N, C-alpha and C positions, 0 to 999 in steps of 0.2 A: 188834691181835689181838682186842680186844673186839668190834669191828665184824664181824670174820669169824665170831665165835661166834654172832652174831645173824642174819646173812644166811641166808635160806632161805624163811621164810613168804611174804614179799612177792614175791620173785622167782619162786618156784615157783607160787604162786597166780595171779599175773598171766600167766605163760607158759602155764599150763594153760588160760587163757581162749582162747588160740589153738589150740584143739583141732580135731577134724575138722569140727565145725559152723562154727568160726571160719574155717578155711581155705576151706571150701566157700563160706561167705558172702562172704569177701573176693574169692575167685576169680570168683564170679558177678557181684559188684559191678564188678570191673574189666573182665570180659569183656562185660558188658551195657552199662555206662555209661562205660567208659574211665576217665579220671582224675577225673571229676566228683564222686565221693564221697570223695576224699582229704581234703577240708576237715573232714569229719565226725570224722576221727581226732583232730583237735586238741581239741575240747571233750570228746570221749569219753576221751581220754588224761588230761586234767585231772580229769574226773569219776572215773575209775578210781583215780587217785592219792589224791584227797580221800576217797572212800568207803572205800578199803582202809586208809588211815591212820586213819580214824575207827574202823573195826573192830579194827585192831591195837591202837590206844590203849585202846579200851574193854576188850579182853581183858587187856592188860598191867596196867591200873589195877585192874580188878575181880577178875582171876584166874578169870573165868567166860566161858563161850561165849555166843553170841548167843541161842540157843534157851533156854538156862537163864535168862538175864536177862529174856527176854520172858515166860517162865512166872512168874518171881518178881514182876515189876513190873506185868504186865498180866493175869495169870491163865492158867489151863490152857486155857481156850477160845481165847484169842488165840494161845497157843503152838501149839495143834492146827491152827489156820488157817494159821499161818506154816509149819508142817511140811508141811501139805497142799500149799501152794503150791510149797514146795521139792521135794517128791516128784514133782509133776507135771513140773516142769522137769528135775530130775535124772535120772529114769528115761528120759525122752525123749533127753536129752543123752548119757547113758551108752550107750544104744542107738546113737545117732549115732556115738559114738566107736568102738564095735566095728565099725560099718559102715565107718568110715574105715580101720580096720585091714584089713578084708576088701578094700576098694577099692584100697588102696595095694599090697597083695601080689598082687592080680589083675593089676596092671600087669606084674608079673614072672612071671605064669603060675601062681600058686599059688591054688588054689580056697579059697573062704571056708569050706568044710566041713572044711578042714584047718587054716587059719590061725586062725580064730576060737576053736575049742576050745583050741588050744595057747596062744594069747594069754591067754585067760581063766584057764587054769591057771597061767601064769607070773605074772600079776597077783596072783592069790590067794596063791600061795606066797611071792612077794616080800614082800607086806605082812604075812602071818600068821606067817612063819618068821623074818624078819629083825628086827633091833632098830630102834628109832626112828631112831637115827643112821645106820644103814646104808640104810634106806629113803630118808632125806633126801638122802644122798649120791647115790643112784641118780637121784632126782628132779632134783637139781642138774646132774648130767651130762647127762641127757636135755634139760634146758632149754638147755644150751649148743649143741645140735645145730640149733637154729632158725636158725643162721647160714646154713644151706643155702638158705633163702628169700632172704636178702640176695644171695647169689652168683647165684641164678637171676634176680633182678631186674636185676642189672648185665648179665648175659649176654643179656637181652632187648633191650638197647640202646634204652632209653626216651628220649622227648623230655623231658629233665630240666627245661627251661625251662617247658614246659607243665605238668609234674607239680608243680613248685614253685608255680606260679601257682594251680593248682587246690587246693593245700593251704591257701592263705591267702584265696582268693576263693570264697565259698560259691556253690553252684548247687543249685537245688531245683525239682522239678516235682511238682505236686499231682496225682499219679496213684496208684492203688492199688499198682501194681508198684514205683514209685520209693519211696513212703513205707514199704512193707513191707521193702524192702531197707535203708533207713535204720534202721528199727526193729531189723532183724536184726543190722546192724553194731553198734548200741548194745547189743543184748541178748546178743550173743556176747562182749562185752567187759566190761560192767558186769553181772555175773550174780548171781542169788540165791544160788547155791551158793558163789560166791566170798566173799560176805560172811560166811556161816556158817563156811566153811573157814578163812579167815585168822585169825579170832578164836579158833577152837578150836585152831589150829596154834600160835599164840603162847602159849596157855595150856599146851598139851601140852609145849612146848619150855621152859617155865618162864622166859620172858624177864621181867625185872623192870623197875620204873619207871626205874631208873638207866640202863637201856639203851634208853630210849624214842627218843632221837634217832637211834641206830643203826638201830632198827626203822623209823623214818621214812625213812631213807636207803634201806633195803632195799625199802620199798614204792615209793618214787619211781623207783628203778632198775628195778624190775619193770614199772611202768606205762610207762616210757620205752621199754624194750626190746620190750614187747608191741606198742606203737604202731609201732615201727620195723619189726617183722616184718610187721604188717598192711600198712604202707605199701608194702613191697617186694612182697608178694603181689599187691596191687592194681596196682602199677606193672608187674609182670611180665605179668599177664593183659591189662591195658589196652594195653600197647605191642605185644602180639602178637595175641592172639585178637580183641580189639575192633578193632584197627587193620586186620585183614584180613577183618573181617566175619564172624568165626567165631561159633559158639554152643556153650555147654557147659551141662551140668545139674548137675555136681558137680566136686569137686576132682580126682577121678581123670581126668575128661575134660580138665581144665586141664593136668595133667601130660602126658597123651598129646598134646594139641594143641601143647605147647611144643616137642616133638621136631623137627618140620620147620621151626618158626619161630625157635627159639632154640638148637637143637642138642640132641643126645642127652644130653649131660652135664647141661644145665639141666633137661631132662625127668626124668632119673633123680634129681637132687637134689630136685626138687619132690615126686616120689613118695616118696622116703625121708623127706623132711620131714613128709609126711602121716602116714606110719607112726609116726614118732617122736612127733608131736603127739598122735595118736590113742591110742598106748600110754600116754603120760604121763597124759592126761586119763581114760583108762579105769581107771586106778588111783586117781586123786584124787577123781573124782566119787562113786564108791561110798563112799570114806572120808568125804567131806563129808556124805553122807546118813547114815552110821552115827553120826558125831559129833552131828549135829543131833537125830536121833531120841532118842539116849541122854540128851543134855542136856535136851531138852524134858520128859523124864519122870524125870529124876534117877537114871539108871542108870549103872553102872560102864562106863568107856570108856577108850580110849587105846592107842597102839601098843606101849607098854612093859608093858601088861597081857596076860596069856595069855588064850586063848579060854575057859579054865575060869573065869578071874576076871571076864571081860567077855563072857559068852555072847551077849547081845543085840547088842552092838557088832559082833562078828564075824559074827553071823547076818544082820544087816541088810547088812553089807558083802558077804557071799556072795550074798544074794538079789539085790542090785543088779547084781552081775556076771552071775549066771545069767539074770536078766531081760534085760539088754542083749544078751548073747551069744545067748540063745535066740531073741529076736525077729529078729535078723539072719539066723539060720539058717533062718527060714521062707522057703520058695522064692518066694512071690508078694508078700512084704511090700514096700511102696513106700519103699525106703530113702532115695531122694533127697528125697522130701517130708518124711520124718521128720527128715533132716539139716538142711534149711533151716528147717522149721517150728519146730524146737526153739529156734533162735536167736530167732525172732520171739516165741515164747511167753515165753522168758526176758525179753525186752525189755518185755513187758507185765507180767509177774509181779514184776519186781524193784522197782517203785515202792513197793508196800506194805511190802516188806521194808526198804527204805531209810527209810520213815517210822518204823518201830520203831527203827532204828539212830539216826536223827536225834534222836528224843526221848530215848533212853537216853544219848546223848553230851552232852545238855544237862541231864541230871539232876544237880543239885548234890550231892545226897546220895550218889550213886554216884561221881561224877567229881571233885568238889571243884574245886581250882584247874586241873585238867586237862580240864575240860569244853570244849566247842567254843568257839573264838574266832569273831570276826566273819567271817573269810575262810572257815573251814570251814562255818559256818552259811549263808553266802551261796551257796557252791558246792553244798552239800548240797541246799538248797532249790531252786536252779536245776536241778540234776540231776533231782530228783523232778518239778518242774514240766515239764521238757522231756520226760520219759518219759510223763507224763500227756497232754501236748499231742500227742505222736506217736501215742499210742493213739487219741485222739479223731480225729486226722487220718486214721489208718488205717481206723477204722470209717466215717468220713465219705466217704472216697474209694472204699471197697470193697476187700476183701482179694482180691488177684489173685496167683496163684502166679507169681513172677518167673522161674521156670525153664521 
């Protein structure tokens, strides 16, 4: 029972990584390069588990969020820089998630001018009117619906031998389009907002040090299921769209393209999965932004506080929703570019955030005996190094829009 009480932050945060930007990124990766990028999911999954565990452990031991600790240990200036990086990534990704809601319902003939305002209203009311426990239960239920992508993957009848081989044998091409896609796959999984959110979440949930091992299990489960969903999305599009020489520019196109290739049921499941993922992330991303801004400046926050008790927290949350939904409703806005670019931007921005996390988790005064061990330090440093290397390669090869 103790384990069930702790489950939530790791699973929800990791599943929300597979939002509209993630689904679009994985769909494009599979449709454009077939199974070739499956191997990227292995190191990315390990990096996600390690960095999320570091964030959860830091929050449990200190009782404080990441933004708050950056302000206390490095100063207001560094906290402002960190929040600035987060805002750039979060506002773009929140916009992409509302674009995902619009795209998924357009498959079923519903205009974005109807779907987006309704979705924004539901997200706002869910978070502001429900208690912390009820909001978490809704998030957990939505996380379970990612099984739709696994079913779609099986219905696509992939070449399993080829897929398994591509998962363990790396393949790389030094071109701008390929490198950008790799950066996007990394950036949609190991995200700046995810590091802030999971730490704030475990603090808000009041998980204590005695429950640390259960929290680790929650994080590992979340990272594994996130990778599994990504695997099946790439497999589904690689074995159908790539195999037939098709072309897509977003996840909506992938769902439509699956209809003649894998059947109407697979196409419908893919579209419903996009709606579910977009809705989950459209609620969590604004929450992450609100948590981080309030932590950075020492303001009241939390889902169990009323809007009157935490006005800035709920104001930032509302602004993020209005911004994302509002941009999507602009008729000529290039939603596809926003969707994919937000993943690539997150891949570039997450490295400096992880540097803060790495240093804080090695601070003996903060962490004591629960500071990073050799494995966490090695994997954390490797993740930061990989992100920096990919950014350098991206700049060197030239940024090309892969869509």
